[in-house]
N, C-alpha and C positions, 0 to 999 in steps of 0.2 A: 329504882333506876332502870331505865331500859338498857337491854343489850345492845352493843355496836352491831349493825348489820355487816356481813361478811363482805368484804370487798372483791370484786370481781374485775380481773384483768383478762382480756382476750387476746389470743395471738391472732393473726391475720387469717390463719386457717380456721381457727374456731370461729371467728366473726363470719367468715365465707360460708361456713357450713350452716351455722344457725339462720343467716339470711336465706340461703338455700331452702331450709325447711320452710321458711314463710312463703316461699315462691312455689312451693310444690303442691299442686292440687290434691295429691294422694296422700300428703300428710295428716296425720289425724289432728283432731282439734287439741289433744292433750300435747302432742308433739309442738304444735304452733303456739300455744300457750307458755310452754316452757321455753322456748326460743324467744319469744316476746320478753318473758320475765328476766332472763339473763341479759339478753341485749340492752334491755333499759338500766339493768343493774351496773351494766359494763359502763353506760353513759354516765353514771353518778345519781340515778333517780334513787330516791328513798322508797323503801318498802310501803310506806303509806301512799306516795303517788303510784307506784307501780300496782298496788291492790286496787286503787280507785280506776285507773286506766284499764286494767285488764278485768275488773269486776269479779276481783276473787278476794279471799280474806288474807289478813297479814301473815296468819302461819303458813298459808299456802306459799306466798312469795317467799318467807323465810325458809321454808323446806326446799324449794327448788333452787334458791340462792346458795345454801349450805350444800345441798346435793351436788351443785356443778362445781363448787370451790373444792369439795374432797374428792370427786370422781369424775370430773370432766364430762364430756360429751357421751363417752361410751358406757353408758348404764345398761346392763342386761334387761330386756324387757320385763322379765319375771320378778325383776327388784324394783320397778318402777312406783308399784304401789304395795306396801307390805301391810295394809290395814285388815280389819277382819272381813271376812267373806260375807258378804251381805245376801248375795244370791238374789233370787227373784220372790217377789210378793206373792203370797198365795192366799186365796179366800179360803176361810173355813180351817183355820190352824187348830192343832190338836185340842187346844183349850176352848174351842167354839168361837174364838175371835176371828176378826179378819186381818191380823197383824203378824200372822207366822210366816216365816221366811223358808224357801226351798233352797237348800245350799248344795 
């Protein structure tokens, strides 16, 4: 059985700030994506609908939905992505392949 998506309810101030991100040319693509996901979730769209519209995976939609419900808009920049540090792809890795990473 699938888990129920976290319900998102926005205050007027939160909605205003999210819509401002979408209008700001200097906003990063990641910021704009998060804003679109949260706004669509607040409108009642399903994770599947949001993922299809935004061109992202279901886990990505769930991640940002949960993150917003737990922490709101003010997430420190260094905590936005806690995945492994992939770094830059470097040709000629130590094992002689071209799939090594420079971290």
